[in-house]
C-alpha positions as CSV (number, residue, x, y, z in Angstrom):
1,S,-32.4,-2.0,-67.5
2,L,-30.3,-5.2,-68.1
3,V,-30.0,-6.3,-64.5
4,S,-33.0,-7.7,-63.0
5,P,-34.5,-5.9,-59.8
6,R,-33.6,-9.0,-57.5
7,R,-29.9,-8.6,-58.7
8,R,-30.1,-4.8,-58.2
9,N,-31.5,-5.2,-54.8
10,M,-28.5,-7.8,-53.9
11,C,-26.0,-5.4,-55.0
12,R,-27.5,-2.6,-53.2
13,S,-27.6,-5.3,-50.1
14,R,-23.8,-5.6,-50.6
15,V,-23.3,-2.1,-50.7
16,A,-25.3,-1.3,-47.7
17,V,-23.3,-4.2,-45.5
18,R,-20.0,-2.8,-46.9
19,R,-21.1,0.9,-45.5
20,L,-22.3,-0.7,-42.3
21,E,-18.8,-2.8,-42.1
22,G,-17.1,0.6,-42.7
23,D,-19.0,2.6,-40.1
24,S,-18.6,-0.5,-37.3
25,L,-14.6,-0.3,-38.2
26,Q,-14.3,3.2,-37.9
27,N,-16.5,2.9,-34.5
28,H,-14.0,0.3,-33.5
29,K,-11.0,2.7,-34.3
30,E,-12.9,5.4,-32.3
31,H,-13.6,3.2,-29.4
32,K,-10.0,2.1,-29.2
33,M,-8.7,5.7,-29.6
34,T,-10.9,6.8,-26.7
35,S,-10.2,3.7,-24.6
36,A,-6.4,4.4,-25.1
37,I,-7.0,8.2,-23.7
38,V,-9.3,6.5,-20.9
39,A,-6.2,4.3,-20.1
40,F,-3.7,7.2,-20.3
41,L,-5.8,9.5,-18.1
42,H,-6.0,6.4,-15.6
43,H,-2.2,6.0,-15.4
44,L,-1.5,9.9,-15.4
45,F,-3.8,10.1,-12.3
46,A,-2.3,6.7,-10.6
47,F,1.3,8.1,-11.1
48,T,0.2,11.4,-9.8
49,L,-1.4,9.8,-7.0
50,V,1.6,7.9,-6.2
51,A,4.1,11.0,-6.6
52,C,2.1,12.8,-4.0
53,V,2.0,9.8,-1.4
54,V,5.8,9.7,-2.1
55,Y,6.8,13.6,-1.7
56,E,4.7,13.6,1.5
57,F,6.6,10.3,2.9
58,I,9.8,11.8,2.2
59,A,9.1,15.7,2.8
60,Y,7.4,15.0,6.2
61,R,9.7,15.5,9.3
62,K,10.2,17.5,12.4
63,G,11.1,21.1,12.0
64,L,9.3,21.7,8.8
65,T,9.6,25.2,7.3
66,I,6.7,27.5,6.5
67,E,7.2,26.9,2.8
68,E,7.8,22.9,3.2
69,A,4.7,22.4,5.2
70,R,2.6,24.4,2.6
71,R,4.1,22.3,-0.3
72,I,3.3,19.4,1.9
73,Q,-0.3,20.8,2.1
74,R,-0.6,21.1,-1.9
75,A,0.8,17.5,-2.7
76,D,-1.9,16.2,-0.2
77,L,-4.3,18.4,-2.1
78,F,-3.2,17.1,-5.7
79,Y,-3.6,13.6,-4.0
80,G,-7.0,14.0,-3.1
81,I,-8.0,15.2,-6.6
82,S,-5.9,12.6,-8.3
83,A,-7.5,9.9,-6.3
84,G,-11.1,11.4,-7.1
85,L,-10.4,11.3,-10.6
86,L,-8.9,7.8,-10.7
87,L,-11.8,6.5,-9.2
88,I,-13.8,8.3,-11.8
89,V,-11.7,7.2,-15.0
90,G,-11.3,3.5,-13.3
91,V,-15.3,3.2,-13.1
92,L,-15.3,4.2,-16.7
93,R,-12.8,1.6,-17.6
94,V,-14.6,-1.1,-15.8
95,F,-18.2,-0.4,-17.2
96,F,-17.3,0.9,-20.9
97,F,-13.8,0.2,-21.8
98,E,-10.9,-2.6,-21.5
99,K,-12.5,-6.0,-20.6
100,G,-16.0,-5.2,-19.3
101,A,-17.5,-5.3,-16.0
102,A,-18.0,-9.0,-16.0
103,F,-14.2,-9.6,-16.4
104,Y,-13.5,-7.3,-13.5
105,N,-16.8,-8.6,-10.9
106,Q,-14.8,-12.3,-11.2
107,S,-11.2,-11.3,-10.8
108,P,-10.1,-11.8,-7.1
109,F,-7.0,-9.3,-7.7
110,F,-9.4,-6.6,-8.9
111,W,-11.0,-6.8,-5.5
112,V,-7.7,-6.8,-3.9
113,K,-7.1,-3.6,-5.8
114,M,-10.2,-1.9,-4.8
115,D,-9.9,-2.8,-1.1
116,A,-6.2,-1.8,-1.1
117,F,-7.4,1.5,-2.6
118,L,-10.1,1.7,0.2
119,I,-7.7,1.2,2.8
120,V,-5.3,3.6,1.5
121,G,-7.9,6.0,1.2
122,L,-8.9,5.7,4.7
123,L,-5.4,6.0,5.9
124,S,-5.0,9.0,4.2
125,I,-7.6,11.2,6.2
126,D,-5.8,11.3,9.2
127,P,-2.7,13.0,7.6
128,T,-5.1,15.1,5.6
129,I,-6.7,16.6,9.0
130,R,-3.3,17.2,10.4
131,Y,-2.3,19.0,7.3
132,I,-5.4,21.1,7.5
133,R,-5.1,21.8,10.9
134,W,-1.5,23.7,10.1
135,N,-3.6,26.4,8.6
136,K,-4.0,28.4,11.7
137,T,-0.2,28.1,12.5
138,L,0.5,28.9,8.8
139,K,-1.7,31.9,8.6
140,E,0.4,33.5,11.5
141,N,3.4,33.0,9.4
142,K,4.6,30.3,11.7
143,A,6.1,26.7,10.9
144,P,3.8,24.0,12.4
145,E,4.8,22.5,15.4
146,I,4.9,18.7,15.4
147,T,5.0,16.5,18.2
148,D,7.0,13.4,18.5
149,K,3.7,11.1,19.1
150,E,2.4,13.1,15.8
151,F,5.3,12.5,14.1
152,K,5.5,8.8,14.5
153,R,1.7,8.4,14.1
154,T,1.7,10.3,10.7
155,R,5.1,8.2,9.8
156,V,3.6,4.7,10.5
157,I,0.5,6.0,8.1
158,L,2.5,7.0,5.5
159,W,4.4,4.0,5.5
160,L,1.3,1.8,5.2
161,E,0.2,4.3,2.5
162,V,3.3,3.3,0.4
163,I,3.0,-0.3,0.9
164,G,-0.6,-0.3,0.2
165,L,0.3,1.7,-3.1
166,A,2.6,-1.3,-3.8
167,V,-0.1,-3.8,-2.9
168,I,-2.4,-1.9,-5.8
169,M,0.4,-1.9,-8.4
170,L,0.8,-6.1,-7.7
171,A,-2.9,-6.6,-7.9
172,A,-3.2,-4.6,-10.9
173,A,-0.5,-6.4,-13.0
174,F,-2.1,-9.8,-11.8
175,M,-5.3,-8.7,-12.7
176,A,-4.7,-7.6,-16.2
177,R,-3.0,-11.0,-17.0
178,G,-6.1,-12.8,-15.6
179,I,-4.2,-14.5,-13.0
180,G,-6.7,-16.1,-10.5
181,L,-9.5,-16.6,-12.9
182,N,-10.8,-20.0,-13.6
């Protein structure tokens, strides 16, 4: 052969590096696509959660019909499911996608967002228990009776949940832009 063994090995090395670079580029593209899909799911579950809370906030009133009460129960069920899925996808984004766990751990607005999510979740327990208690009455084909005290309490809690969601959205915007980092 006219090409020396050393030269042949150098050519093979360059080809191997190009293949690795190509694989790396392909992996990078695949990671970006997966990251985009995970971000989409995160937003889908977040918007679903917000829609459910807003629906409960608007629909909850004294003098509900049987069908209105059942719709509120279904909205609350979807609220819980979307909150759980949002949490799972959010954890995946923190540890495997986006900016990495180190970025989020040092961001004060990440922790504001997490604290607000926890508070909203804890607040949602009370209305959920009330809606579940309606089952007995609804099975008897009767509309739930809502006392003034129960109405006022649930209305305040729903207000606080809506405010908490606004805090989460503001904190998310600040966090994404690195505000509060040194």
